[in-house]
KEKE-3310 file (N, C-alpha, C; in steps of 0.2 Angstrom, whole numbers, plus 5000, padded with zeros to 4 digits):
npx = (5176:5180:5187:5190:5195:5194:5198:5191:5187:5178:5174:5169:5160:5168:5172:5183:5185:5176:5182:5195:5187:5182:5195:5201:5192:5198:5211:5211:5204:5192:5177:5170:5168:5172:5170:5179:5174:5174:5167:5155:5163:5180:5197:5205:5202:5188:5170:5161:5157:5146:5133:5135:5128:5122:5134:5139:5128:5131:5142:5139:5130:5140:5149:5153:5151:5148:5148:5155:5156:5171:5176:5174:5183:5196:5193:5195:5209:5227:5237:5243:5235:5223:5223:5227:5216:5206:5213:5212:5198:5194:5202:5197:5185:5188:5187:5192:5201:5211:5219:5217:5224:5224:5240:5252:5263:5263:5269:5268:5279:5289:5284:5280:5292:5297:5288:5290:5304:5301:5292:5301:5310:5324:5338:5345:5338:5328:5337:5342:5328:5322:5335:5331:5320:5322:5329:5319:5313:5299:5287:5285:5298:5306:5306:5310:5323:5328:5326:5334:5346:5346:5341:5349:5348:5336:5334:5335:5322:5316:5308:5293:5289:5282:5271:5253:5244:5253:5259:5250:5247:5259:5257:5245:5252:5261:5250:5247:5257:5262:5250:5253:5244:5234:5231:5232:5243:5238:5242:5235:5239:5238:5226:5223:5220:5231:5231:5229:5225:5215:5209:5195:5195:5203:5199:5199:5197:5201:5194:5195:5196:5181:5176:5179:5174:5160:5159:5162:5151:5136:5129:5138:5139:5152:5154:5146:5151:5161:5157:5150:5135:5124:5129:5129:5115:5110:5117:5112:5098:5099:5106:5108:5099:5102:5117:5129:5142:5154:5170:5169:5156:5155:5160:5153:5150:5163:5169:5161:5164:5178:5176:5168:5179:5191:5193:5198:5209:5217:5225:5220:5217:5219:5235:5237:5247:5255:5258:5252:5240:5240:5242:5229:5220:5227:5225:5209:5203:5204:5195:5186:5181:5182:5191:5200:5204:5212:5222:5228:5231:5242:5258:5276:5279:5267:5254:5242:5232:5235:5231:5217:5211:5215:5207:5195:5195:5191:5179:5172:5174:5185:5195:5211:5213:5202:5205:5218:5211:5204:5216:5220:5211:5205:5210:5196:5179:5168:5159:5150:5138:5132:5127:5122:5124:5111:5113:5124:5122:5128:5142:5137:5133:5144:5152:5145:5148:5162:5166:5178:5171:5155:5144:5137:5119:5107:5106:5099:5103:5117:5117:5115:5126:5137:5152:5156:5167:5167:5154:5155:5166:5156:5147:5152:5153:5140:5136:5146:5138:5126:5131:5133:5122:5116:5122:5120:5105:5105:5111:5101:5087:5074:5080:5075:5073:5088:5095:5100:5092:5079:5080:5079:5079:5096:5105:5102:5106:5099:5103)
npy = (5064:5055:5055:5045:5046:5040:5037:5033:5022:5011:5002:4987:4991:4979:4964:4967:4980:4982:4974:4984:4996:4992:4989:5001:5009:5001:5003:5017:5021:5027:5035:5036:5035:5045:5044:5050:5048:5043:5049:5046:5043:5035:5034:5027:5032:5029:5026:5023:5005:5004:5016:5031:5032:5019:5012:5021:5017:5004:5005:5013:5003:4995:5001:5013:5029:5042:5047:5056:5066:5064:5078:5079:5083:5079:5066:5059:5060:5060:5051:5060:5070:5066:5061:5073:5081:5074:5073:5086:5090:5081:5087:5101:5099:5099:5091:5078:5067:5057:5049:5033:5022:5010:5000:4990:4988:4992:4999:5014:5023:5021:5025:5037:5043:5041:5050:5064:5066:5067:5078:5087:5088:5091:5099:5089:5079:5084:5086:5073:5066:5076:5072:5059:5059:5066:5056:5047:5039:5034:5041:5036:5028:5036:5045:5033:5032:5043:5045:5035:5040:5053:5050:5040:5032:5028:5018:5004:5002:5003:4996:4997:5008:5000:4997:4999:5003:5008:5018:5027:5028:5035:5048:5052:5053:5063:5076:5077:5082:5092:5101:5104:5097:5092:5081:5066:5050:5033:5017:5002:4986:4978:4966:4949:4947:4953:4970:4971:4957:4944:4935:4925:4917:4919:4923:4939:4946:4956:4972:4973:4959:4956:4966:4961:4948:4952:4955:4945:4935:4932:4938:4929:4917:4917:4930:4934:4929:4936:4949:4958:4954:4963:4972:4964:4962:4975:4976:4967:4970:4981:4975:4973:4983:4995:4995:4982:4995:4996:5003:5003:5005:5021:5023:5027:5041:5047:5047:5055:5066:5068:5069:5081:5093:5090:5100:5109:5103:5097:5102:5110:5103:5095:5086:5085:5086:5094:5084:5073:5077:5078:5066:5059:5066:5062:5048:5046:5042:5030:5024:5013:5008:5014:5007:4999:5010:5018:5009:5009:5022:5023:5023:5020:5030:5033:5028:5016:5020:5032:5037:5035:5045:5055:5056:5055:5068:5075:5071:5075:5088:5096:5106:5114:5126:5127:5117:5124:5136:5131:5125:5137:5144:5135:5120:5113:5116:5114:5102:5088:5078:5061:5051:5046:5039:5037:5037:5045:5058:5066:5069:5076:5087:5092:5094:5103:5113:5116:5115:5122:5123:5123:5110:5101:5097:5097:5100:5112:5120:5125:5136:5148:5146:5145:5151:5159:5150:5140:5135:5132:5121:5113:5112:5104:5091:5088:5090:5077:5067:5067:5065:5051:5045:5046:5036:5025:5023:5022:5010:5003:5004:5004:5010:5019:5038:5046:5051:5064:5070:5068:5074:5064:5059:5056:5041:5035:5027:5018:5016)
npz = (4733:4720:4705:4690:4673:4657:4640:4624:4612:4610:4599:4594:4610:4622:4633:4636:4639:4650:4659:4659:4665:4676:4682:4682:4691:4704:4704:4704:4715:4713:4712:4704:4685:4669:4655:4640:4622:4605:4593:4580:4570:4569:4575:4566:4554:4549:4548:4564:4570:4575:4579:4591:4602:4604:4608:4620:4628:4630:4636:4649:4655:4659:4669:4667:4671:4664:4650:4639:4622:4610:4600:4583:4575:4582:4584:4571:4571:4570:4583:4592:4590:4595:4607:4613:4612:4619:4633:4633:4636:4647:4657:4656:4663:4676:4685:4688:4694:4690:4675:4668:4656:4645:4642:4633:4640:4652:4660:4667:4672:4662:4650:4653:4653:4640:4635:4641:4635:4620:4621:4624:4613:4609:4603:4597:4594:4586:4574:4570:4567:4558:4548:4547:4540:4528:4522:4519:4527:4537:4548:4560:4560:4558:4570:4579:4577:4579:4592:4599:4596:4603:4614:4623:4633:4633:4625:4628:4629:4619:4613:4616:4608:4596:4596:4596:4609:4616:4612:4610:4622:4627:4619:4627:4640:4636:4634:4644:4652:4644:4645:4658:4669:4684:4683:4687:4683:4677:4672:4664:4659:4645:4644:4637:4621:4608:4599:4585:4584:4577:4580:4588:4600:4613:4629:4631:4617:4603:4597:4584:4581:4583:4574:4562:4562:4563:4551:4540:4543:4549:4566:4577:4590:4595:4596:4603:4615:4618:4622:4636:4645:4646:4637:4624:4625:4622:4608:4600:4597:4590:4579:4561:4560:4563:4562:4556:4551:4540:4534:4518:4517:4515:4504:4491:4494:4499:4486:4479:4486:4482:4469:4469:4474:4467:4456:4463:4471:4486:4498:4507:4517:4533:4535:4520:4509:4494:4485:4489:4488:4473:4471:4475:4465:4453:4453:4455:4444:4445:4455:4465:4477:4495:4502:4494:4487:4497:4497:4485:4486:4496:4501:4504:4512:4517:4528:4526:4536:4537:4526:4526:4536:4530:4520:4526:4532:4521:4517:4529:4530:4536:4538:4536:4540:4550:4559:4564:4570:4582:4588:4592:4600:4609:4616:4615:4618:4624:4633:4627:4631:4628:4636:4652:4670:4683:4694:4693:4699:4708:4702:4690:4696:4701:4690:4684:4693:4694:4682:4667:4654:4646:4652:4638:4637:4628:4612:4608:4618:4614:4607:4616:4623:4617:4610:4594:4587:4594:4592:4579:4580:4585:4574:4567:4573:4574:4559:4555:4563:4555:4543:4546:4550:4538:4530:4538:4535:4522:4520:4530:4528:4534:4546:4562:4565:4572:4587:4587:4577:4580:4593:4603:4621:4627:4631:4648:4661:4674:4689)
capx = (5173:5187:5185:5194:5195:5194:5198:5189:5182:5173:5171:5163:5162:5168:5174:5191:5183:5173:5190:5197:5183:5183:5201:5202:5192:5200:5218:5213:5200:5188:5170:5164:5173:5169:5172:5177:5173:5175:5158:5152:5170:5185:5204:5206:5198:5182:5164:5162:5155:5140:5133:5139:5122:5122:5141:5139:5123:5135:5147:5136:5127:5146:5152:5156:5144:5147:5150:5157:5161:5177:5174:5176:5192:5201:5191:5198:5215:5234:5238:5245:5229:5216:5225:5228:5209:5204:5214:5210:5192:5193:5206:5194:5181:5190:5184:5195:5208:5216:5218:5218:5224:5228:5245:5257:5269:5260:5272:5268:5286:5293:5279:5280:5300:5297:5284:5296:5309:5298:5289:5307:5312:5329:5342:5350:5333:5327:5340:5340:5323:5325:5338:5329:5315:5324:5330:5313:5310:5291:5288:5288:5305:5313:5305:5313:5330:5331:5324:5339:5352:5346:5341:5352:5345:5330:5336:5334:5315:5314:5301:5288:5286:5280:5264:5248:5242:5260:5261:5243:5249:5263:5253:5241:5258:5263:5246:5245:5262:5260:5245:5254:5237:5235:5228:5237:5244:5240:5240:5232:5243:5232:5226:5221:5222:5236:5226:5230:5223:5209:5205:5190:5199:5205:5192:5197:5198:5202:5189:5196:5193:5174:5173:5180:5169:5155:5161:5161:5147:5130:5130:5139:5140:5159:5156:5142:5154:5166:5155:5147:5128:5120:5130:5126:5107:5109:5117:5106:5093:5101:5108:5105:5095:5107:5123:5136:5145:5160:5173:5168:5150:5155:5163:5149:5149:5169:5169:5158:5167:5184:5175:5167:5184:5195:5196:5204:5214:5214:5231:5218:5214:5224:5240:5236:5251:5252:5262:5246:5233:5241:5241:5222:5218:5229:5222:5203:5198:5202:5191:5181:5179:5186:5196:5205:5207:5216:5227:5231:5235:5247:5265:5282:5279:5260:5252:5235:5228:5235:5229:5211:5212:5216:5199:5189:5193:5188:5171:5170:5175:5188:5200:5218:5210:5198:5209:5221:5208:5203:5221:5221:5206:5205:5207:5189:5176:5162:5157:5143:5134:5130:5123:5124:5119:5105:5117:5131:5120:5134:5146:5135:5133:5151:5154:5142:5150:5169:5170:5178:5169:5150:5141:5130:5115:5104:5108:5096:5105:5121:5118:5114:5132:5144:5155:5155:5173:5164:5148:5159:5168:5150:5143:5156:5151:5133:5139:5146:5133:5121:5134:5135:5115:5114:5125:5115:5098:5105:5111:5097:5081:5069:5080:5070:5077:5091:5092:5105:5087:5073:5081:5076:5084:5101:5104:5101:5104:5096:5108)
capy = (5062:5053:5054:5043:5047:5036:5040:5027:5021:5006:5001:4989:4990:4970:4962:4970:4987:4982:4974:4992:5003:4990:4989:5008:5011:4999:5005:5023:5022:5032:5032:5039:5035:5048:5040:5053:5042:5046:5048:5041:5040:5035:5037:5026:5037:5027:5027:5016:4999:5006:5024:5033:5031:5011:5012:5025:5013:4998:5006:5014:4996:4990:5004:5019:5035:5047:5047:5062:5064:5067:5081:5073:5085:5076:5059:5056:5065:5057:5050:5066:5077:5062:5062:5080:5083:5070:5075:5094:5087:5079:5092:5108:5098:5102:5086:5073:5067:5053:5047:5027:5020:5004:4999:4983:4989:4993:5004:5021:5027:5021:5027:5044:5045:5042:5056:5069:5066:5068:5083:5091:5092:5091:5099:5082:5075:5087:5086:5066:5067:5077:5068:5052:5061:5068:5049:5043:5035:5036:5046:5033:5024:5042:5046:5028:5032:5049:5043:5031:5044:5058:5048:5033:5030:5025:5012:4996:5002:5005:4992:5001:5011:4996:4994:5005:5005:5010:5025:5032:5030:5041:5053:5054:5058:5071:5080:5078:5085:5098:5106:5106:5095:5090:5075:5059:5045:5026:5013:4994:4982:4976:4957:4946:4948:4961:4975:4969:4950:4943:4929:4925:4911:4921:4928:4945:4946:4963:4976:4971:4954:4957:4968:4955:4943:4954:4959:4940:4932:4934:4938:4923:4915:4918:4936:4935:4927:4942:4955:4958:4953:4969:4976:4962:4963:4981:4978:4962:4972:4984:4971:4973:4987:5001:4992:4984:4998:4997:5008:5003:5009:5027:5022:5033:5049:5049:5048:5060:5071:5069:5070:5089:5095:5087:5104:5116:5101:5095:5104:5114:5099:5091:5080:5082:5091:5095:5077:5067:5079:5077:5058:5058:5067:5058:5041:5046:5039:5022:5023:5008:5009:5016:5004:4999:5016:5017:5005:5012:5029:5021:5023:5016:5035:5036:5020:5015:5024:5040:5040:5034:5048:5062:5056:5056:5075:5080:5069:5079:5095:5097:5110:5115:5133:5124:5115:5128:5140:5127:5124:5143:5146:5129:5116:5112:5122:5111:5094:5086:5072:5056:5048:5045:5035:5041:5038:5050:5066:5071:5069:5082:5092:5094:5096:5111:5120:5118:5115:5128:5123:5122:5103:5103:5093:5098:5104:5119:5126:5127:5145:5153:5144:5144:5157:5157:5146:5132:5133:5129:5114:5108:5110:5099:5086:5087:5087:5072:5065:5066:5059:5043:5044:5046:5029:5019:5022:5019:5001:4999:5008:5004:5012:5026:5041:5044:5056:5070:5072:5071:5075:5059:5057:5050:5035:5035:5020:5019:5013)
capz = (4728:4715:4697:4685:4666:4652:4634:4622:4605:4611:4593:4599:4616:4624:4639:4639:4641:4656:4663:4661:4668:4686:4686:4683:4697:4708:4706:4706:4721:4711:4715:4696:4679:4664:4648:4632:4617:4600:4589:4574:4566:4574:4573:4561:4547:4546:4552:4570:4569:4578:4581:4596:4608:4607:4611:4625:4632:4632:4642:4655:4656:4661:4674:4666:4675:4662:4643:4632:4615:4609:4595:4577:4572:4586:4583:4567:4570:4573:4591:4595:4592:4596:4613:4615:4613:4626:4637:4636:4639:4654:4661:4657:4668:4682:4692:4685:4697:4686:4670:4667:4650:4643:4637:4630:4644:4659:4665:4667:4672:4656:4645:4656:4651:4632:4634:4643:4630:4614:4622:4626:4608:4610:4595:4593:4593:4578:4569:4568:4564:4549:4544:4544:4536:4521:4518:4515:4533:4539:4553:4566:4560:4560:4577:4584:4577:4583:4601:4600:4596:4605:4620:4622:4640:4633:4619:4631:4631:4611:4609:4617:4602:4593:4600:4597:4614:4621:4608:4613:4631:4628:4619:4634:4646:4634:4633:4651:4655:4641:4649:4667:4672:4690:4683:4689:4675:4678:4666:4665:4656:4640:4645:4631:4613:4604:4596:4580:4583:4573:4584:4594:4603:4619:4632:4630:4612:4600:4594:4577:4578:4583:4567:4556:4564:4558:4544:4536:4547:4555:4574:4579:4596:4597:4597:4609:4621:4620:4625:4641:4644:4645:4630:4619:4621:4616:4602:4598:4598:4585:4575:4554:4560:4563:4562:4558:4548:4539:4529:4511:4516:4514:4497:4486:4498:4498:4480:4478:4489:4480:4463:4469:4474:4463:4452:4467:4475:4492:4501:4512:4521:4537:4532:4515:4505:4486:4484:4490:4483:4466:4470:4475:4458:4448:4454:4456:4438:4447:4462:4464:4485:4498:4505:4489:4486:4501:4497:4480:4489:4502:4497:4510:4519:4520:4529:4524:4540:4537:4521:4527:4539:4526:4515:4532:4534:4515:4518:4533:4528:4543:4535:4541:4545:4555:4565:4568:4575:4587:4593:4595:4604:4612:4611:4617:4620:4628:4635:4625:4634:4624:4641:4660:4674:4686:4700:4694:4698:4712:4697:4686:4699:4703:4683:4684:4698:4693:4675:4663:4649:4646:4649:4633:4638:4623:4606:4608:4622:4612:4605:4620:4627:4615:4606:4586:4586:4598:4588:4571:4581:4587:4570:4563:4576:4569:4551:4554:4565:4549:4538:4548:4550:4529:4528:4540:4533:4515:4522:4534:4526:4540:4554:4564:4566:4576:4593:4584:4572:4584:4601:4609:4628:4628:4637:4655:4665:4681:4693)
cpx = (5179:5183:5189:5193:5198:5194:5197:5187:5176:5169:5173:5165:5161:5170:5180:5189:5180:5179:5192:5194:5184:5190:5203:5200:5195:5207:5219:5209:5195:5180:5166:5171:5168:5173:5173:5178:5173:5167:5156:5157:5175:5192:5207:5205:5194:5175:5163:5157:5146:5137:5136:5134:5123:5128:5141:5133:5126:5140:5144:5131:5135:5150:5155:5150:5143:5151:5149:5159:5165:5175:5176:5181:5196:5199:5195:5206:5222:5233:5240:5239:5224:5217:5225:5220:5207:5205:5213:5203:5191:5196:5202:5187:5181:5188:5188:5202:5216:5215:5221:5218:5227:5233:5248:5261:5268:5264:5273:5274:5290:5291:5280:5287:5302:5294:5288:5300:5307:5296:5296:5308:5319:5333:5343:5345:5329:5330:5342:5335:5323:5327:5336:5321:5317:5326:5324:5309:5303:5293:5290:5296:5309:5313:5310:5320:5332:5330:5334:5346:5353:5345:5342:5349:5340:5330:5333:5326:5312:5307:5295:5285:5283:5274:5259:5246:5247:5261:5255:5245:5252:5260:5249:5247:5260:5257:5245:5250:5262:5255:5247:5248:5240:5233:5233:5237:5244:5239:5238:5236:5238:5233:5222:5224:5226:5230:5224:5227:5217:5204:5201:5191:5200:5198:5192:5201:5199:5195:5189:5193:5185:5172:5173:5176:5163:5154:5159:5155:5141:5132:5131:5140:5145:5158:5150:5147:5159:5163:5149:5140:5123:5122:5127:5120:5107:5111:5115:5102:5093:5104:5105:5099:5099:5114:5123:5137:5151:5162:5170:5159:5148:5158:5159:5150:5158:5171:5166:5161:5173:5181:5174:5173:5190:5198:5201:5210:5213:5219:5226:5217:5220:5230:5239:5241:5251:5253:5255:5241:5233:5239:5233:5219:5220:5224:5215:5201:5199:5200:5186:5178:5183:5192:5202:5207:5213:5222:5231:5235:5241:5253:5270:5281:5273:5256:5246:5230:5231:5232:5221:5209:5211:5208:5194:5189:5192:5182:5169:5170:5179:5194:5207:5217:5206:5201:5215:5218:5206:5208:5222:5218:5205:5207:5200:5187:5169:5161:5150:5141:5131:5126:5126:5121:5116:5110:5121:5127:5125:5139:5145:5135:5139:5154:5154:5144:5156:5172:5171:5175:5161:5149:5134:5124:5109:5107:5104:5099:5110:5121:5119:5123:5139:5146:5156:5162:5170:5158:5151:5161:5161:5146:5146:5155:5143:5134:5140:5142:5128:5124:5132:5125:5112:5117:5121:5107:5098:5106:5105:5090:5075:5070:5075:5076:5082:5092:5096:5097:5081:5072:5078:5082:5090:5101:5106:5101:5102:5098:5109)
cpy = (5061:5052:5051:5044:5042:5037:5031:5028:5017:5004:4993:4990:4981:4970:4965:4977:4986:4979:4982:4997:4999:4991:4997:5011:5009:5002:5013:5027:5026:5030:5033:5038:5039:5046:5047:5048:5046:5045:5044:5039:5041:5037:5035:5027:5033:5027:5021:5012:5001:5014:5024:5031:5024:5011:5013:5021:5008:4999:5010:5009:4992:4995:5009:5023:5039:5046:5054:5061:5067:5072:5079:5076:5081:5068:5055:5060:5058:5055:5055:5072:5073:5063:5070:5084:5082:5073:5082:5094:5087:5083:5098:5105:5100:5098:5080:5070:5062:5051:5039:5024:5013:5004:4993:4984:4988:4996:5011:5025:5027:5024:5036:5047:5046:5050:5063:5072:5069:5075:5088:5092:5092:5094:5093:5078:5077:5086:5078:5065:5069:5075:5063:5053:5063:5060:5046:5038:5039:5039:5041:5028:5030:5045:5040:5030:5037:5049:5042:5035:5050:5056:5041:5028:5025:5019:5005:4996:5003:5002:4994:5004:5008:4993:4999:5007:5010:5017:5030:5034:5036:5047:5057:5057:5064:5076:5082:5084:5094:5103:5107:5104:5093:5084:5068:5052:5040:5023:5005:4991:4979:4968:4955:4945:4953:4964:4972:4960:4949:4937:4928:4922:4915:4926:4935:4946:4955:4967:4972:4964:4953:4959:4964:4949:4946:4954:4952:4935:4935:4933:4932:4922:4917:4924:4938:4935:4931:4948:4955:4958:4958:4973:4971:4959:4970:4981:4971:4964:4977:4980:4970:4978:4996:5000:4984:4989:4999:5002:5008:5004:5016:5027:5028:5040:5051:5050:5053:5067:5073:5072:5079:5092:5095:5096:5111:5111:5100:5097:5108:5109:5096:5085:5079:5086:5091:5087:5072:5070:5078:5069:5057:5060:5064:5049:5041:5042:5031:5020:5019:5008:5012:5013:5003:5005:5019:5014:5007:5019:5029:5020:5020:5023:5037:5030:5020:5019:5030:5043:5040:5041:5055:5062:5057:5065:5079:5077:5075:5086:5098:5100:5112:5122:5133:5122:5120:5133:5138:5127:5132:5145:5143:5127:5113:5116:5120:5103:5091:5078:5067:5051:5047:5041:5039:5043:5042:5057:5069:5073:5076:5087:5097:5097:5104:5116:5120:5118:5123:5129:5121:5113:5104:5096:5093:5101:5112:5123:5129:5134:5149:5151:5143:5150:5156:5152:5138:5131:5129:5122:5109:5107:5104:5092:5084:5085:5080:5067:5062:5063:5052:5041:5041:5038:5023:5019:5020:5011:4999:5003:5008:5007:5019:5031:5042:5050:5063:5073:5074:5072:5070:5061:5054:5046:5036:5029:5021:5014:5017)
cpz = (4725:4709:4693:4678:4661:4645:4629:4615:4605:4605:4590:4605:4617:4631:4642:4641:4648:4661:4664:4664:4674:4687:4687:4689:4702:4709:4708:4714:4719:4712:4708:4691:4673:4659:4642:4627:4610:4596:4585:4570:4571:4572:4568:4552:4545:4551:4558:4566:4571:4579:4590:4603:4610:4610:4618:4630:4635:4637:4649:4659:4660:4666:4673:4669:4670:4654:4639:4627:4612:4602:4589:4573:4575:4585:4578:4567:4572:4581:4593:4596:4596:4605:4616:4616:4617:4632:4639:4640:4645:4660:4662:4662:4675:4688:4692:4690:4692:4679:4669:4660:4651:4640:4638:4637:4651:4664:4664:4667:4666:4651:4648:4654:4643:4631:4635:4637:4623:4615:4621:4618:4606:4604:4591:4591:4585:4573:4565:4564:4557:4545:4541:4540:4529:4518:4517:4522:4534:4544:4559:4566:4561:4567:4580:4584:4581:4591:4603:4600:4600:4614:4623:4630:4638:4629:4622:4630:4624:4609:4612:4612:4598:4592:4601:4604:4618:4617:4609:4619:4631:4626:4625:4639:4643:4634:4641:4654:4652:4643:4655:4671:4680:4690:4683:4683:4679:4672:4668:4659:4651:4642:4640:4625:4611:4601:4589:4578:4581:4575:4588:4598:4611:4622:4633:4623:4609:4598:4588:4576:4578:4577:4562:4556:4559:4552:4538:4538:4550:4562:4575:4587:4599:4598:4602:4616:4624:4624:4631:4640:4641:4638:4624:4618:4620:4609:4598:4596:4591:4579:4568:4556:4560:4562:4560:4552:4546:4532:4522:4511:4516:4507:4494:4490:4497:4491:4478:4481:4485:4472:4463:4471:4471:4458:4456:4471:4482:4497:4507:4518:4526:4535:4525:4511:4497:4485:4484:4486:4477:4464:4470:4468:4452:4447:4453:4450:4440:4452:4461:4471:4488:4501:4499:4487:4492:4500:4491:4480:4492:4498:4504:4514:4521:4521:4527:4531:4540:4532:4522:4532:4536:4524:4519:4533:4526:4516:4523:4535:4534:4538:4541:4544:4551:4562:4568:4572:4581:4592:4597:4601:4609:4616:4611:4619:4625:4628:4633:4627:4630:4629:4649:4665:4679:4692:4700:4694:4703:4706:4693:4690:4701:4696:4682:4687:4698:4686:4672:4656:4650:4646:4645:4634:4631:4619:4605:4611:4619:4610:4609:4624:4625:4609:4597:4585:4589:4595:4583:4573:4582:4579:4565:4564:4574:4562:4550:4557:4557:4543:4538:4548:4542:4527:4531:4538:4524:4515:4524:4532:4531:4547:4554:4564:4573:4583:4590:4579:4576:4592:4604:4613:4626:4631:4644:4657:4673:4686:4700)
residu = (MET:LYS:THR:VAL:GLY:ILE:ILE:ALA:GLU:TYR:ASN:PRO:PHE:HIS:ASN:GLY:HIS:THR:TYR:HIS:ILE:LYS:LYS:ALA:LYS:GLU:LEU:THR:GLY:ALA:ASP:PHE:CYS:VAL:VAL:VAL:MET:SER:GLY:ASP:PHE:VAL:GLN:ARG:GLY:THR:PRO:ALA:LEU:MET:ASP:LYS:TYR:LEU:ARG:ALA:SER:CYS:ALA:LEU:ALA:ASN:GLY:ALA:ASP:LEU:VAL:LEU:GLU:LEU:PRO:VAL:CYS:TYR:ALA:VAL:SER:SER:ALA:GLU:TYR:PHE:ALA:GLY:GLY:ALA:VAL:ALA:LEU:LEU:ASP:GLU:LEU:ASN:VAL:ILE:ASP:SER:LEU:CYS:PHE:GLY:SER:GLU:CYS:GLY:ASP:VAL:ASP:VAL:LEU:SER:ARG:PHE:ALA:LYS:GLU:LEU:LEU:ALA:GLU:THR:PRO:CYS:PHE:LYS:ARG:GLU:LEU:ASN:HIS:ARG:LEU:ARG:LEU:GLY:SER:SER:TYR:PRO:GLN:ALA:ARG:ASN:ALA:ALA:LEU:GLU:THR:ALA:ALA:PRO:HIS:LEU:THR:PRO:TYR:ILE:ASP:VAL:LEU:SER:THR:PRO:ASN:ASN:ILE:LEU:GLY:ILE:GLU:TYR:CYS:LYS:ALA:VAL:PHE:ALA:ARG:GLU:SER:ARG:ILE:ALA:LEU:SER:THR:ILE:LYS:ARG:ALA:GLY:ALA:SER:TYR:HIS:ASP:ASN:SER:LEU:GLU:SER:SER:LEU:CYS:SER:ALA:GLN:ALA:ILE:ARG:GLU:SER:LEU:ARG:HIS:SER:GLU:TYR:PRO:GLN:SER:VAL:ALA:ARG:GLN:VAL:PRO:ALA:SER:ALA:ASN:GLU:ILE:ALA:LYS:GLN:SER:TYR:LEU:LYS:SER:TYR:PRO:ILE:PHE:ALA:ASP:ASP:ILE:SER:LEU:LEU:VAL:HIS:TYR:SER:LEU:LEU:SER:GLY:GLU:SER:SER:GLY:PHE:THR:ASP:TYR:PRO:ASP:ILE:ASP:LYS:GLU:LEU:SER:ASP:ARG:ILE:CYS:ASN:LEU:LEU:PRO:LYS:TYR:HIS:ASP:PHE:GLU:SER:PHE:CYS:GLU:LEU:LEU:LYS:THR:LYS:ASN:ARG:THR:TYR:VAL:ARG:ILE:SER:ARG:SER:LEU:MET:HIS:ILE:LEU:LEU:THR:ILE:ARG:LYS:GLU:ASP:PHE:ALA:LEU:TYR:GLN:LYS:GLU:GLY:PRO:VAL:PHE:TYR:ALA:ARG:MET:LEU:GLY:PHE:ARG:GLU:SER:ALA:ALA:PRO:LEU:LEU:SER:ALA:ILE:LYS:GLU:LYS:SER:HIS:ILE:PRO:LEU:LEU:ALA:LYS:LEU:ALA:ASP:ALA:GLU:LYS:GLN:LEU:ALA:PRO:THR:ALA:LEU:SER:MET:LEU:LYS:LYS:ASP:ILE:TYR:ALA:SER:HIS:ILE:TYR:GLN:SER:ILE:VAL:ARG:HIS:LYS:PHE:PRO:GLU:THR:ASP:PRO:PHE:PRO:ASP:ILE:CYS:GLU:GLN:LYS:ARG:PRO:ILE:ILE:LYS:MET)
# end
């Protein structure tokens, strides 16, 4: 039995994701596909367009066999920790043979060479990186310059570092190498529109294009064409009942969190130093909504996404001390199921037999299976889900309770 792992957000699920799952199985000869997916909050530091169970259902209906939730502390982190947490989860299952990710370059050897160089952190690289940072360069700019100095053999490929899927792919490689994992690496060249393309003209558009289209109009036929029929049916049933959710839908909650913590500052949250904490406090009287406040806080050295993630850490009460403890004792402690195919019974049996971490099917079982630090991480996931559910209920008052509240069964696709 061969199993391929995929790390994803599916925000939302579309034709490109179906293509990825199909090609991943073909390329690796896998019998099963395990997806580690962000929960209700995603790496850009925003709530997901639709809840995690809907997105998991779409994936299961289109080739995934098991969908697991990436703990929220990693889901809303930088590429390094997002990748590190997800790879660790797959590795701890002890049944994953390969990891297949999408990239713009489509060359796993090139991405691996960058990963090994960044992992090595030679004195020359660190010296040049720190020098560039002191001069005011952003981290990506400083990193690229340091690599050109410390690893001139990679200069012909330096453009690899200019696109988001390549960067994330390098972090996946780094995480696998750092763990000395037996998981084999493979990549599929991104097809269709680019990551930031807002056009729906391509047969394989970006997730961002779908989100933007839903933001500005009702569920259009052009969106339906970009989504597999089964996923489209699932999505249409919940449209304007539990989604779409956008960044500004959390505006009031974030504002309240910032007002509540203003007196003590925010330096105990990841990625927030005293300078940013003071900036948040000083500009708080100008707060209007989430997105405009991120724009207001943005500087030459702090990108919009980095700011939005920082604010998300505050909203979700993810502190530096929590993160440090998880890294020290983990980095992951459980695999929480969001859904599975009925035909994946052999895969589930193999995981239960071989996994180094428990497979959580019910929250009620967690107290018996998890140590205190693991329970702390799980409670962050549950809290994040409750925050998300409150956003949904406020926007769509007729919404029924979600699985986390009423312990409904997670999606099971009978195939």
